LUMZANU-763003 format. One record per residue (C-alpha): x, y, z; residue number from 1. Coordinates in steps of 0.001 Angstrom, whole numbers, m for minus. Layout:
BEGIN
         u         v         w   num
         X         Y         Z   NUM
...
This chain:
BEGIN
         u         v         w   num
    m66512    m92185    m14144     1
    m69496    m90241    m15418     2
    m72748    m91171    m17150     3
    m71308    m91143    m20670     4
    m68372    m93366    m19735     5
    m70625    m95847    m17916     6
    m72891    m95984    m20971     7
    m69889    m96727    m23168     8
    m68756    m99587    m20922     9
    m72232   m101114    m20901    10
    m72583   m100752    m24674    11
    m69207   m102372    m25254    12
    m70242   m105299    m23056    13
    m73487   m105701    m24973    14
    m71767   m105747    m28336    15
    m69637   m108785    m27435    16
    m67554   m108312    m30573    17
    m63843   m108097    m29766    18
    m62223   m105216    m31581    19
    m65504   m103735    m32768    20
    m65853    m99980    m32512    21
    m68997    m98227    m31341    22
    m70937    m95300    m32703    23
    m71371    m91755    m31486    24
    m69726    m90792    m28255    25
    m68092    m94196    m27816    26
    m66221    m94031    m31123    27
    m62520    m93291    m31341    28
    m61710    m89623    m31530    29
    m58007    m89964    m32203    30
    m55654    m92869    m32627    31
    m53775    m93449    m29353    32
    m50149    m92351    m29403    33
    m47512    m95020    m29779    34
    m46110    m96254    m26474    35
    m42578    m95016    m25908    36
    m40645    m96980    m23296    37
    m37220    m95962    m22139    38
    m34479    m98554    m22044    39
    m33653   m100904    m19205    40
    m32716    m99466    m15829    41
    m29716   m101746    m15518    42
    m28732   m101002    m11922    43
    m32257   m101498    m10663    44
    m32724   m104654    m12707    45
    m29436   m106071    m11410    46
    m30517   m105261     m7865    47
    m33704   m107301     m8254    48
    m31694   m110144     m9783    49
    m29361   m110073     m6784    50
    m32375   m110098     m4480    51
    m33709   m113188     m6244    52
    m30364   m114932     m5839    53
    m30313   m114090     m2130    54
    m33797   m115580     m1703    55
    m32995   m118591     m3887    56
    m29750   m119435     m2106    57
    m31551   m119409      1218    58
    m34060   m121924      m124    59
    m31391   m124032     m1839    60
    m29227   m124128      1305    61
    m31858   m124858      3928    62
    m34829   m126429      2122    63
    m33701   m127881     m1224    64
    m36476   m130000     m2728    65
    m38964   m128995       m28    66
    m41840   m126624      m621    67
    m40588   m123513      1162    68
    m38050   m122275      3663    69
    m38867   m120411      6856    70
    m36445   m117492      6504    71
    m36310   m116851     10271    72
    m35750   m120390     11588    73
    m34037   m121485      8339    74
    m36029   m124730      8457    75
    m37829   m126422      5581    76
    m41593   m126101      5255    77
    m43675   m128873      3674    78
    m47158   m128182      2290    79
    m47679   m129481     m1249    80
    m44916   m132077     m1318    81
    m43915   m130890     m4794    82
    m40787   m128773     m4335    83
    m43029   m125738     m4634    84
    m40473   m122915     m4462    85
    m38161   m124740     m6851    86
    m40811   m125361     m9521    87
    m42427   m121942     m9092    88
    m39025   m120256     m9619    89
    m37932   m122087    m12772    90
    m38959   m119511    m15355    91
    m37712   m116606    m13214    92
    m34250   m118163    m13232    93
    m34397   m118774    m16972    94
    m35491   m115204    m17728    95
    m32779   m113759    m15475    96
    m30092   m115846    m17183    97
    m29282   m117928    m14092    98
    m28305   m120970    m16139    99
    m26504   m122955    m13421   100
    m29338   m122566    m10932   101
    m31894   m123413    m13614   102
    m30016   m126552    m14697   103
    m29753   m127808    m11115   104
    m33462   m127247    m10542   105
    m34421   m129004    m13797   106
    m32242   m131966    m12779   107
    m34230   m132204     m9545   108
    m37509   m132132    m11492   109
    m36227   m134881    m13794   110
    m34936   m137181    m11054   111
    m36954   m136409     m7937   112
    m40315   m134822     m8694   113
    m43044   m137438     m8647   114
    m46803   m137171     m8296   115
    m49171   m139675     m6754   116
    m48565   m139716     m3010   117
    m49640   m136144     m2174   118
    m52844   m135672      m183   119
    m55060   m132687       661   120
    m53718   m130510     m2145   121
    m55560   m127532     m3547   122
    m56242   m127978     m7261   123
    m56145   m124241     m7949   124
    m52820   m123619     m6179   125
    m51155   m126659     m7715   126
    m52389   m125660    m11166   127
    m51218   m122053    m11088   128
    m47919   m122668     m9259   129
    m46733   m126145    m10225   130
    m48443   m126891    m13535   131
    m48042   m123288    m14700   132
    m44421   m123216    m13589   133
    m43589   m126437    m15420   134
    m45324   m125345    m18624   135
    m43623   m121956    m18713   136
    m40216   m123489    m18007   137
    m40780   m125953    m20853   138
    m41775   m123221    m23299   139
    m38723   m121138    m22422   140
    m36187   m123967    m22355   141
    m37534   m126899    m24381   142
    m36603   m129285    m21548   143
    m38717   m132368    m22297   144
    m38526   m133756    m18756   145
    m40309   m130636    m17499   146
    m43191   m131170    m19924   147
    m43360   m134850    m18956   148
    m43798   m133783    m15324   149
    m46543   m131339    m16326   150
    m48367   m134065    m18244   151
    m48141   m136483    m15324   152
    m49563   m133850    m12994   153
    m52340   m132962    m15427   154
    m53384   m136594    m15748   155
    m53629   m136886    m11965   156
    m55685   m133703    m11610   157
    m58353   m134439    m14220   158
    m60455   m136533    m11819   159
    m61123   m133338     m9798   160
    m63535   m132392    m12617   161
    m65591   m135578    m12163   162
    m68671   m133925    m10686   163
    m72350   m133791    m11698   164
    m71786   m130364    m13245   165
    m68218   m130620    m14527   166
    m67106   m127978    m12033   167
    m63984   m129193    m10215   168
    m63721   m129866     m6522   169
    m61184   m127654     m4785   170
    m59194   m130313     m2912   171
    m57928   m133734     m3984   172
    m55843   m136585     m2653   173
    m53636   m138011     m5379   174
    m53076   m141286     m3518   175
    m56553   m141768     m2068   176
    m58273   m140421     m5213   177
    m60597   m138426     m2992   178
    m62039   m135187     m4322   179
    m63883   m132865     m1999   180
    m64224   m129387      m604   181
    m63347   m128460      2999   182
    m66050   m128398      5637   183
    m65872   m124619      6073   184
    m67042   m124196      2460   185
    m70139   m126390      2986   186
    m69282   m128432       m74   187
    m68696   m125501     m2423   188
    m65636   m124614     m4479   189
    m64507   m121023     m4733   190
    m65248   m119372     m8055   191
    m61522   m118668     m8442   192
    m60805   m122385     m8049   193
    m63100   m123393    m10905   194
    m62346   m120486    m13281   195
    m58555   m120143    m12955   196
    m57449   m123351    m14638   197
    m58261   m122643    m18266   198
    m55011   m120965    m19359   199
    m52810   m123752    m17995   200
    m54997   m126627    m19200   201
    m55177   m125138    m22700   202
    m51398   m124894    m22938   203
    m51033   m128427    m21556   204
    m53402   m129741    m24228   205
    m51385   m128204    m27032   206
    m47985   m129316    m25757   207
    m49091   m132890    m25037   208
    m51528   m133092    m27999   209
    m54165   m134305    m25533   210
    m57455   m132404    m25950   211
    m58924   m133729    m22690   212
    m57315   m130947    m20667   213
    m58880   m128204    m22770   214
    m62174   m130088    m22816   215
    m62579   m130290    m19033   216
    m61533   m126674    m18514   217
    m63864   m125302    m21183   218
    m66785   m127283    m19789   219
    m66472   m125016    m16741   220
    m66698   m121910    m18916   221
    m69772   m123259    m20682   222
    m71425   m123776    m17311   223
    m70647   m120244    m16146   224
    m72081   m118811    m19374   225
    m75257   m120893    m19407   226
    m76111   m121297    m15708   227
    m79157   m119711    m14138   228
    m78357   m116700    m11988   229
    m80265   m115093     m9096   230
    m82362   m112208    m10369   231
    m80700   m109763     m7957   232
    m77189   m110680     m9105   233
    m75864   m108193    m11689   234
    m74710   m109870    m14866   235
    m70942   m110042    m15029   236
    m70390   m110522    m11292   237
    m69549   m113914     m9786   238
    m70097   m114651     m6071   239
    m67216   m116208     m4193   240
    m68595   m119762     m3872   241
    m70163   m122227     m6312   242
    m71310   m125829     m5799   243
    m69815   m128536     m8051   244
    m72860   m130680     m7264   245
    m75762   m128325     m7926   246
    m73836   m125928    m10135   247
    m75398   m122961     m8333   248
    m73724   m120086     m6547   249
    m73400   m120779     m2830   250
    m72655   m117275     m1608   251
    m73933   m113720     m1966   252
    m70540   m112097     m1400   253
    m68864   m110221     m4241   254
    m65234   m109175     m4222   255
    m62224   m108808     m6472   256
    m60140   m110216     m3636   257
    m59719   m113691     m2193   258
    m61831   m116544     m3629   259
    m62891   m114647     m6758   260
    m60026   m112474     m8017   261
    m58375   m114495    m10770   262
    m61690   m115700    m12230   263
    m62131   m112206    m13680   264
    m58477   m112034    m14738   265
    m58767   m115273    m16718   266
    m61737   m114012    m18733   267
    m59436   m111435    m20315   268
    m56509   m113801    m20593   269
    m58506   m116537    m22304   270
    m59535   m113954    m24909   271
    m55938   m112824    m25361   272
    m54780   m116436    m25564   273
    m57315   m117071    m28354   274
    m55611   m114335    m30412   275
    m58662   m112188    m29552   276
    m61075   m114476    m31431   277
    m63338   m115859    m28671   278
    m66189   m113334    m28545   279
    m68050   m115318    m25859   280
    m65366   m114858    m23224   281
    m64869   m111272    m24397   282
    m68532   m110616    m23613   283
    m68136   m112173    m20171   284
    m65154   m109913    m19468   285
    m66680   m106652    m20699   286
    m69879   m107399    m18776   287
    m67727   m107914    m15696   288
    m65871   m104618    m16111   289
    m69172   m102748    m16496   290
    m70645   m104445    m13411   291
    m67514   m103938    m11317   292
    m67541   m100253    m12225   293
    m71233    m99895    m11390   294
    m71370   m101886     m8132   295
    m67913   m102331     m6575   296
    m65884    m99231     m7449   297
    m66157    m96320     m5018   298
    m64548    m92925     m4567   299
    m63653    m91793     m1072   300
    m64755    m88180     m1365   301
    m63337    m85433       832   302
    m63862    m87382      4062   303
    m62182    m90637      3069   304
    m58652    m91366      1741   305
    m58379    m87973       m20   306
    m60942    m89055     m2610   307
    m59061    m92178     m3641   308
    m60716    m94720     m5958   309
    m61053    m98227     m4557   310
    m62861   m101558     m4917   311
    m64663   m102826     m1827   312
    m66817   m105825      m974   313
    m70531   m106065     m1625   314
    m73289   m108525      m757   315
    m75793   m108469     m3615   316
    m78670   m109709     m1419   317
    m78258   m107525      1674   318
    m76711   m104631      m341   319
    m74130   m104218      2441   320
    m70907   m102628      1194   321
    m67581   m102825      3055   322
    m64993   m100105      2489   323
    m62112   m102583      2623   324
    m59747   m103534      m174   325
    m57541   m106633      m145   326
    m54012   m106291     m1469   327
    m55043   m109133     m3778   328
    m57363   m106656     m5541   329
    m54323   m104757     m6801   330
    m54079   m107036     m9832   331
    m57095   m105116    m11173   332
    m55267   m101985    m12426   333
    m53048   m104174    m14581   334
    m55983   m106232    m15827   335
    m57963   m103143    m16801   336
    m54982   m101493    m18482   337
    m54119   m104617    m20462   338
    m57718   m105016    m21595   339
    m57996   m101379    m22682   340
    m54659   m101571    m24494   341
    m55596   m104830    m26233   342
    m58853   m103535    m27729   343
    m61418   m105626    m25892   344
    m63530   m102497    m25249   345
    m63386   m101434    m28884   346
    m60713    m99383    m30602   347
    m58030    m98173    m28202   348
    m58792    m94504    m28722   349
    m62507    m94877    m27983   350
    m64207    m93457    m24906   351
    m64813    m96871    m23296   352
    m61140    m97834    m23590   353
    m60020    m94430    m22337   354
    m62408    m94597    m19377   355
    m61210    m98065    m18455   356
    m57615    m96876    m18664   357
    m58424    m93899    m16453   358
    m59964    m96226    m13866   359
    m56856    m98439    m14029   360
    m54635    m95437    m13334   361
    m56786    m94279    m10409   362
    m56804    m97718     m8818   363
    m53061    m98023     m9395   364
    m52490    m94886     m7364   365
    m54589    m96279     m4515   366
    m52658    m99549     m4577   367
    m49371    m97665     m4399   368
    m50738    m95615     m1523   369
    m51392    m98850       351   370
    m47571    m98855       529   371
    m46610    m95186       695   372
    m49163    m94315      3385   373
    m47634    m96821      5844   374
    m44614    m95990      8064   375
    m42790    m98998      6635   376
    m43482    m98180      2993   377
    m45035   m101645      2663   378
    m48706   m102574      2252   379
    m50966   m104408      4681   380
    m52831   m107523      3622   381
    m56091   m105533      3732   382
    m56607   m101779      3574   383
    m59510    m99992      5195   384
    m60857    m96772      3686   385
    m62057    m94976      6803   386
    m64010    m91792      7130   387
    m62103    m88980      8769   388
    m58639    m89827      7473   389
    m56866    m88920      4249   390
    m54670    m92019      4453   391
    m55185    m95441      2951   392
    m55111    m97177      6323   393
    m54362   m100742      7349   394
    m57259   m102869      8540   395
    m56729   m103536     12241   396
    m56981   m107293     11748   397
    m54723   m107544      8712   398
    m51681   m105331      9220   399
    m49216   m107991      8085   400
    m47332   m108117      4796   401
    m46734   m111361      2897   402
    m44376   m110036       160   403
    m47301   m110191     m2262   404
    m46914   m109411     m5987   405
    m50193   m107850     m7135   406
    m49177   m104192     m6932   407
    m45822   m104627     m8684   408
    m47576   m106799    m11290   409
    m49909   m103917    m12101   410
    m47021   m101440    m12059   411
    m45280   m103522    m14718   412
    m48393   m103699    m16898   413
    m49169    m99972    m16508   414
    m45577    m99098    m17405   415
    m45606   m101473    m20377   416
    m48809   m100044    m21865   417
    m48104    m96355    m21109   418
    m44334    m95933    m20839   419
    m44891    m93668    m17812   420
    m41705    m93697    m15730   421
    m43509    m92957    m12462   422
    m44581    m96592    m12291   423
    m40946    m97685    m12299   424
    m40154    m95183     m9555   425
    m43057    m96480     m7459   426
    m41816   m100027     m7976   427
    m38329    m99024     m6911   428
    m39647    m97464     m3688   429
    m41412   m100741     m2891   430
    m38286   m102771     m3651   431
    m36142   m100545     m1407   432
    m38637   m101068      1428   433
    m38420   m104840       955   434
    m34635   m104597      1100   435
    m34654   m102385      4186   436
    m37121   m104321      6326   437
    m37602   m107828      4906   438
    m34109   m108963      3893   439
    m32424   m111296      6379   440
    m28694   m111837      6313   441
    m28822   m115617      5917   442
    m32482   m116485      5507   443
    m33701   m114779      2359   444
    m36676   m112440      2868   445
    m39488   m112513      5396   446
    m42871   m110838      5511   447
    m43738   m108480      8351   448
    m46196   m108723     11221   449
    m47286   m105074     11310   450
    m46680   m102514      8557   451
    m48038    m99723     10784   452
    m45000   m100120     13064   453
    m42097    m98339     11407   454
    m39875   m101346     12161   455
    m42439   m103793     10774   456
    m43445   m105382     14087   457
    m41045   m108283     13575   458
    m40715   m110910     10866   459
    m43474   m113469     10329   460
    m41231   m116226      8948   461
    m43027   m116452      5588   462
    m41267   m116424      2235   463
    m43894   m117977        11   464
    m42966   m119247     m3415   465
    m44792   m116377     m5103   466
    m42143   m113936     m3859   467
    m39626   m115585     m6212   468
    m42125   m116554     m8897   469
    m44013   m113255     m9078   470
    m42885   m110334     m6944   471
    m39222   m110322     m7920   472
    m39959   m111344    m11513   473
    m42383   m108470    m12067   474
    m39931   m106015    m10494   475
    m37149   m107314    m12750   476
    m39402   m106930    m15801   477
    m40491   m103454    m14662   478
    m36868   m102337    m14785   479
    m36205   m104050    m18133   480
    m36696   m102649    m21624   481
    m40104   m104248    m22240   482
    m38895   m106893    m24701   483
    m38107   m109672    m22212   484
    m41747   m110879    m22169   485
    m43811   m108686    m24529   486
    m47449   m108604    m23474   487
    m48717   m108788    m27056   488
    m47028   m112176    m27484   489
    m47441   m113789    m24069   490
    m50113   m114272    m21426   491
    m49018   m114455    m17806   492
    m50952   m116928    m15723   493
    m52021   m115675    m12317   494
    m48722   m116906    m10799   495
    m46675   m114832    m13302   496
    m45743   m117784    m15508   497
    m45599   m116532    m19128   498
    m47190   m118709    m21827   499
    m46901   m117841    m25495   500
    m50018   m117006    m27526   501
    m50395   m119489    m30402   502
    m52589   m119898    m33458   503
    m53674   m123309    m32147   504
    m55593   m121523    m29378   505
    m57886   m119583    m31711   506
    m61636   m120120    m31308   507
    m62643   m123294    m33152   508
    m59082   m124589    m33435   509
    m57940   m127929    m32143   510
    m56733   m126558    m28807   511
    m59000   m123544    m28572   512
    m62498   m123179    m27182   513
    m65324   m124562    m29308   514
    m68989   m123727    m29875   515
    m71614   m125680    m27959   516
    m73717   m128359    m29631   517
    m76725   m126021    m29525   518
    m74672   m123368    m31326   519
    m74164   m125849    m34146   520
    m77843   m126778    m34173   521
    m78795   m123116    m34550   522
    m76220   m122467    m37265   523
    m77631   m121249    m40562   524
    m77323   m123837    m43381   525
    m77221   m121028    m45958   526
    m74462   m119034    m44251   527
    m72853   m121385    m41712   528
    m70489   m119935    m39117   529
    m68868   m123292    m38388   530
    m67269   m125590    m40953   531
    m67114   m129374    m40834   532
    m63760   m129470    m39048   533
    m65194   m127470    m36134   534
    m68281   m129698    m36024   535
    m66053   m132760    m35920   536
    m64045   m131325    m33032   537
    m67224   m130624    m31053   538
    m68351   m134223    m31520   539
    m64912   m135582    m30650   540
    m64754   m133581    m27428   541
    m68212   m134697    m26352   542
    m67182   m138315    m26899   543
    m63906   m137717    m25057   544
    m65683   m136301    m22013   545
    m68127   m139207    m21993   546
    m65214   m141670    m21970   547
    m63347   m139741    m19287   548
    m66334   m139411    m16939   549
    m68665   m142316    m17795   550
    m70711   m142080    m14581   551
    m71389   m138400    m15175   552
    m72319   m139120    m18787   553
    m74875   m141715    m17684   554
    m76338   m139265    m15163   555
């Protein structure tokens, strides 16, 4: 990106003042042009709606009320015990105007969805898919029974945060009341598991008027801001594992893929949700973008992927870098573009914002090439950027496709913030490939075993709930007119559930993040930053946490 651009990103991170401009080379040269978006592409949008209905009817016919359907065997799949596909699809149906299907699904939530017997459930997955799905459906429809279900689930998840540090355990049993992490993790949670709950828990607090949800989620953010970090770990980067007991990082691996991805995403989205008022989380995000750019972003050069730009994996202790990029990483172009557009790097026309946008566009092209460089036109789970080939190749151990949403998510965001029609065309090419290779006559859609085989290597029998909740929703929005879910009014959680930005989420507000007690102690009596109402809220939350987790308070 160049020395000047890197300096601008670092300076913006150091400022930690959302919306502040910088001096000299980092200042705005010209106001950015207004975004001009063409109208809806009706035929394409109707095609994605029809695809959703085909997938939904397969689930409703063969697995109604179960978590998923195997589209090959047409048998129900049970994992969460929460009607996962049904709940995850609620807001997609509402947005697409599928009123009969939505009403039937809400009736099932009202009469059949109960929490308390499920065991071995992942707190992160349940939060983003089930809690997020219920909250979004409530906001869009006003159906009280959906909010009641969200509140019941939230109450049953809070005990996951009962740890010596306030960091949640990754797995819980709702009946046994056990909270733990699996043996493979050696007692640690993933950093994504602890730092991808804040958007949902904040919205749940506001809608239920129960501040405990916001309190437990923000305690995690306070820990991540204040914790000691290894000296070799660049500020702004978060290793994949963290212990809820010691509070320390339990890994040296850094990635924007699995186990870490959405932790970075939620730094930006918490700032957006606060109406861009929480400068602390803004600093965390801009530090992360600067560190990602400095340590994880690479360019392939002439010998690798035709000089594509990509994000690999890095171990900060051994300094070993892997030239592999998960499909999960393809949320990053959208994240960077949304941040640059929203002013978190300073004024939108400034060099730091322009550089971040340029990086977003370069990474977006690489993510699309993960599709277009394969014989199937569909991406592998992991790409490998090999020397000696101009292609973005599939990793030999991860050639399968799971119908994932991250690339089409970023295409939607890039189109929304730029108006560039090429992103819609890229999305359409991906959709056509799904239709050609993944659509089954009676079973919905299935992922593929091998995208390097022009026939896909056979179907893998997976139609996860995110295909209906995210992939098809983002494609439908990409072909819309941009007003269905405007990104300056809503924040999408990491499962594509839109939640409206509200004044109640501003920093210092009742359901927003609050200063720490030490911030209040250091406040100037002559020119105080925090009034008495904020001080009262800080005290109330501390008392609330002590009541909720008395053993931890005594410790």
